[in-house]
SEMAR-104421 format. One record per residue (C-alpha): residue in three letters; x, y, z. Coordinates in pm, whole numbers, padded with zeros to 5 digits, always signed. Example, Ala and Ser with C-alpha at 12.3 -4.5 7.8 and 13.67 -1.06 7.14 Angstrom:
BEGIN
Ala+01230-00450+00780 Ser+01367-00106+00714 
//
This chain:
BEGIN
Met+00009+00005+00003 Asn+00291+00249+00084 Glu+00449+00162-00233 Leu+00169+00245-00439 Arg+00119+00565-00241 Asp+00464+00672-00329 Leu+00470+00601-00666 Ile+00155+00798-00710 Ala+00298+01103-00508 Arg+00627+01083-00739 Glu+00394+01054-01074 Ile+00183+01376-00956 Leu+00554+01564-00861 Ser+00675+01484-01190 Lys+00379+01620-01382 Ile+00393+01912-01155 Arg+00760+01976-01277 Val+00699+01926-01643 Arg+00396+02165-01620 Arg+00647+02431-01446 Val+00925+02363-01707 Leu+00680+02445-02007 Gln+00522+02735-01820 Tyr+00894+02869-01761 Ala+00984+02792-02167 Leu+00663+02969-02254 Tyr+00761+03264-02011 Leu+01137+03313-02156 Phe+00992+03264-02525 Leu+00748+03569-02489 Ala+01024+03780-02296 Leu+01247+03725-02572 Leu+01000+03818-02812 Thr+00889+04107-02643 Gln+01223+04243-02620 Asn+01340+04180-02945 Met+01000+04300-03137 Leu+00880+04536-02912 Leu+01123+04699-02667 Thr+01372+04772-02944 Gln+01096+04980-03094 Leu+01054+05190-02793 Arg+01376+05439-02781 Ile+01467+05733-02564 Ala+01785+05906-02659 Gly+01888+05610-02860 Val+01852+05378-02563 Cys+01590+05099-02568 Pro+01476+04918-02241 Met+01608+04620-02158 Ile+01366+04320-01964 Leu+01579+03984-01991 Pro+01791+04087-01670 Ala+01466+04162-01470 Val+01313+03838-01631 Ala+01665+03641-01495 Val+01625+03790-01177 Ala+01268+03721-01158 Val+01340+03320-01234 Gly+01608+03327-00971 Met+01387+03473-00714 Phe+01113+03223-00743 Glu+01283+02955-00847 Gly+01559+02909-00654 Ala+01961+02969-00723 Thr+01999+02606-00912 Trp+01681+02635-01137 Gly+01695+03001-01190 Ala+02039+02960-01327 Val+01965+02678-01536 Phe+01657+02840-01703 Ser+01843+03184-01735 Leu+02133+03007-01921 Val+01863+02935-02187 Leu+01737+03266-02183 Gly+02125+03406-02215 Ile+02202+03179-02523 Phe+01912+03292-02693 Ala+01950+03646-02611 Asp+02321+03628-02741 Met+02171+03480-03035 Ala+01951+03773-03071 Phe+02198+04030-02992 Val+02449+03990-03281 Glu+02699+04216-03140 Asn+02769+04000-02820 Thr+02912+03641-02824 Ile+02874+03529-02471 Leu+02785+03818-02273 Phe+02423+03742-02189 Thr+02504+03377-02157 Val+02753+03414-01873 Leu+02555+03721-01696 Phe+02225+03603-01676 Pro+02284+03252-01498 Ala+02502+03498-01268 Leu+02220+03733-01201 Ala+01976+03489-01120 Phe+02188+03284-00907 Ala+02252+03571-00676 Ser+01910+03681-00675 Gly+01806+03324-00612 Phe+02089+03307-00327 Ile+01956+03660-00180 Ser+01588+03574-00179 Thr+01645+03245-00008 Tyr+01844+03390+00302 Phe+01807+03778+00290 Ile+01533+03940+00105 Asn+01131+03800+00056 Arg+00985+03748-00259 Arg+00763+04056-00273 Phe+00738+04313-00520 Phe+00961+04593-00363 Ala+01201+04360-00290 Phe+01196+04222-00668 Leu+01228+04568-00768 Gly+01506+04621-00578 Ala+01686+04337-00726 Ala+01599+04405-01079 Leu+01737+04749-01051 Leu+02053+04583-00930 Gly+02056+04327-01206 Leu+01949+04594-01475 Ala+02266+04831-01338 Ile+02482+04538-01356 Thr+02384+04433-01755 Ala+02415+04797-01819 Leu+02746+04852-01683 Val+02874+04526-01836 Gln+02765+04630-02173 Met+02961+04939-02126 Met+03264+04746-02034 His+03244+04539-02317 Thr+03229+04830-02547 Val+03488+04991-02382 Ala+03681+04670-02420 Leu+03653+04657-02793 Asp+03652+05037-02879 Thr+03709+05355-02635 Phe+03604+05521-02351 Ser+03353+05842-02300 Thr+03195+05958-02019 Val+02891+05979-02259 Met+02835+05613-02172 Phe+02769+05653-01788 Arg+02460+05880-01910 Thr+02386+05595-02117 Val+02400+05327-01855 Val+02168+05510-01646 Leu+01909+05608-01876 Gln+01915+05261-02006 Thr+01864+05125-01613 Leu+01589+05399-01559 Trp+01395+05308-01881 Ser+01406+04961-01830 Met+01227+04956-01474 Pro+00898+05023-01561 Phe+00889+04742-01788 Ser+01047+04500-01525 Ile+00702+04502-01336 Leu+00619+04283-01645 Ala+00901+04008-01561 Phe+00765+04007-01198 Leu+00414+03893-01250 Pro+00398+03529-01394 Pro+00621+03399-01159 Ala+00492+03568-00842 Arg+00145+03415-00986 Trp+00269+03044-01032 Ile+00409+03032-00680 Glu+00147+03138-00462 
//
Protein backbone atom coordinates (compact mmCIF):
# COMPACT_ATOMS: atom_id res chain seq x y z
CA MET A 1 0.00 0.00 0.00
CA ASN A 2 2.84 2.39 0.85
CA GLU A 3 4.58 1.59 -2.44
CA LEU A 4 1.46 2.51 -4.40
CA ARG A 5 1.10 5.77 -2.47
CA ASP A 6 4.78 6.63 -3.10
CA LEU A 7 4.41 5.82 -6.81
CA ILE A 8 1.35 8.06 -7.11
CA ALA A 9 3.13 10.86 -5.23
CA ARG A 10 6.16 10.62 -7.55
CA GLU A 11 3.93 10.70 -10.64
CA ILE A 12 2.12 13.79 -9.40
CA LEU A 13 5.39 15.55 -8.59
CA SER A 14 6.86 14.74 -12.00
CA LYS A 15 3.77 16.16 -13.75
CA ILE A 16 4.01 19.32 -11.67
CA ARG A 17 7.70 19.72 -12.60
CA VAL A 18 7.03 19.20 -16.29
CA ARG A 19 4.23 21.76 -16.15
CA ARG A 20 6.49 24.25 -14.38
CA VAL A 21 9.27 23.76 -16.96
CA LEU A 22 6.80 24.32 -19.80
CA GLN A 23 5.44 27.45 -18.10
CA TYR A 24 8.92 28.91 -17.77
CA ALA A 25 9.82 27.94 -21.34
CA LEU A 26 6.79 29.85 -22.61
CA TYR A 27 7.56 32.76 -20.26
CA LEU A 28 11.17 33.02 -21.48
CA PHE A 29 10.07 32.75 -25.12
CA LEU A 30 7.53 35.55 -24.68
CA ALA A 31 10.12 37.69 -22.87
CA LEU A 32 12.55 37.27 -25.77
CA LEU A 33 9.84 38.12 -28.29
CA THR A 34 8.84 41.20 -26.29
CA GLN A 35 12.45 42.32 -26.04
CA ASN A 36 13.26 41.81 -29.71
CA MET A 37 10.03 42.93 -31.35
CA LEU A 38 8.46 45.51 -29.08
CA LEU A 39 11.00 47.06 -26.73
CA THR A 40 13.55 47.73 -29.47
CA GLN A 41 11.03 50.16 -30.96
CA LEU A 42 10.69 52.22 -27.75
CA ARG A 43 13.82 54.37 -27.80
CA ILE A 44 14.63 57.42 -25.70
CA ALA A 45 17.83 59.21 -26.72
CA GLY A 46 18.92 56.10 -28.62
CA VAL A 47 18.46 53.79 -25.62
CA CYS A 48 15.90 50.99 -25.65
CA PRO A 49 14.65 49.30 -22.48
CA MET A 50 15.90 45.85 -21.57
CA ILE A 51 13.60 43.42 -19.80
CA LEU A 52 15.74 40.27 -19.94
CA PRO A 53 17.88 40.96 -16.83
CA ALA A 54 14.68 41.49 -14.83
CA VAL A 55 13.37 38.18 -16.18
CA ALA A 56 16.55 36.44 -15.03
CA VAL A 57 16.19 38.04 -11.58
CA ALA A 58 12.53 37.00 -11.36
CA VAL A 59 13.26 33.40 -12.33
CA GLY A 60 16.07 33.28 -9.79
CA MET A 61 13.93 34.74 -7.02
CA PHE A 62 10.99 32.40 -7.52
CA GLU A 63 12.70 29.19 -8.62
CA GLY A 64 15.80 29.35 -6.45
CA ALA A 65 19.45 29.70 -7.28
CA THR A 66 19.97 26.43 -9.14
CA TRP A 67 16.86 26.28 -11.32
CA GLY A 68 16.98 30.03 -11.85
CA ALA A 69 20.51 29.71 -13.19
CA VAL A 70 19.50 26.84 -15.47
CA PHE A 71 16.52 28.71 -16.94
CA SER A 72 18.58 31.90 -17.25
CA LEU A 73 21.35 30.02 -19.02
CA VAL A 74 18.85 29.08 -21.73
CA LEU A 75 17.61 32.69 -21.77
CA GLY A 76 21.18 33.96 -22.09
CA ILE A 77 22.00 31.63 -24.97
CA PHE A 78 18.98 32.78 -26.97
CA ALA A 79 19.56 36.43 -26.03
CA ASP A 80 23.11 36.22 -27.33
CA MET A 81 21.76 34.78 -30.57
CA ALA A 82 19.31 37.67 -30.84
CA PHE A 83 21.87 40.39 -30.06
CA VAL A 84 24.53 39.86 -32.73
CA GLU A 85 27.02 42.26 -31.14
CA ASN A 86 27.43 39.91 -28.16
CA THR A 87 29.23 36.61 -28.21
CA ILE A 88 28.69 35.04 -24.78
CA LEU A 89 27.94 38.11 -22.68
CA PHE A 90 24.36 37.27 -21.72
CA THR A 91 25.07 33.53 -21.53
CA VAL A 92 27.43 34.23 -18.65
CA LEU A 93 25.67 37.23 -17.10
CA PHE A 94 22.05 36.03 -16.84
CA PRO A 95 22.77 32.80 -14.93
CA ALA A 96 24.98 34.78 -12.55
CA LEU A 97 22.18 37.30 -11.95
CA ALA A 98 19.62 34.52 -11.44
CA PHE A 99 21.89 32.59 -9.09
CA ALA A 100 22.62 35.71 -7.02
CA SER A 101 18.97 36.74 -6.81
CA GLY A 102 17.93 33.19 -5.93
CA PHE A 103 20.56 32.98 -3.20
CA ILE A 104 19.68 36.40 -1.79
CA SER A 105 15.94 35.71 -1.87
CA THR A 106 16.47 32.40 -0.08
CA TYR A 107 18.48 33.80 2.80
CA PHE A 108 18.18 37.59 3.00
CA ILE A 109 15.14 39.15 1.31
CA ASN A 110 11.54 38.14 0.80
CA ARG A 111 9.92 37.37 -2.52
CA ARG A 112 7.69 40.42 -2.64
CA PHE A 113 7.26 43.17 -5.20
CA PHE A 114 9.49 45.87 -3.71
CA ALA A 115 12.29 43.42 -2.97
CA PHE A 116 12.05 42.30 -6.58
CA LEU A 117 12.19 45.90 -7.80
CA GLY A 118 15.39 46.46 -5.83
CA ALA A 119 16.96 43.27 -7.16
CA ALA A 120 15.80 44.07 -10.70
CA LEU A 121 17.26 47.59 -10.46
CA LEU A 122 20.57 46.11 -9.39
CA GLY A 123 20.44 43.48 -12.16
CA LEU A 124 19.60 46.08 -14.81
CA ALA A 125 22.42 48.36 -13.62
CA ILE A 126 24.92 45.49 -13.62
CA THR A 127 23.84 44.48 -17.13
CA ALA A 128 24.18 48.04 -18.44
CA LEU A 129 27.61 48.40 -16.81
CA VAL A 130 28.80 45.09 -18.24
CA GLN A 131 27.57 46.12 -21.68
CA MET A 132 29.48 49.40 -21.25
CA MET A 133 32.65 47.57 -20.23
CA HIS A 134 32.24 45.29 -23.26
CA THR A 135 32.07 48.36 -25.50
CA VAL A 136 35.06 49.94 -23.75
CA ALA A 137 37.09 46.78 -24.25
CA LEU A 138 36.34 46.73 -27.97
CA ASP A 139 36.44 50.44 -28.70
CA THR A 140 37.15 53.52 -26.62
CA PHE A 141 35.89 55.10 -23.40
CA SER A 142 33.67 58.15 -23.18
CA THR A 143 31.93 59.65 -20.16
CA VAL A 144 28.72 59.76 -22.20
CA MET A 145 28.53 56.00 -21.64
CA PHE A 146 27.62 56.57 -17.98
CA ARG A 147 24.61 58.63 -19.08
CA THR A 148 23.61 55.74 -21.33
CA VAL A 149 23.98 53.25 -18.47
CA VAL A 150 21.76 55.34 -16.17
CA LEU A 151 19.21 56.03 -18.89
CA GLN A 152 18.99 52.36 -19.92
CA THR A 153 18.59 51.26 -16.30
CA LEU A 154 15.87 53.79 -15.49
CA TRP A 155 14.04 53.29 -18.79
CA SER A 156 14.01 49.53 -18.20
CA MET A 157 12.54 49.70 -14.69
CA PRO A 158 8.85 50.22 -15.62
CA PHE A 159 8.98 47.22 -17.93
CA SER A 160 10.53 45.03 -15.24
CA ILE A 161 7.12 44.98 -13.55
CA LEU A 162 6.02 42.69 -16.39
CA ALA A 163 8.81 40.28 -15.48
CA PHE A 164 7.53 39.97 -11.90
CA LEU A 165 3.91 39.05 -12.53
CA PRO A 166 3.97 35.52 -14.07
CA PRO A 167 6.46 33.86 -11.67
CA ALA A 168 4.79 35.50 -8.66
CA ARG A 169 1.43 34.04 -9.67
CA TRP A 170 2.84 30.55 -10.28
CA ILE A 171 4.40 30.29 -6.83
CA GLU A 172 1.42 31.32 -4.75
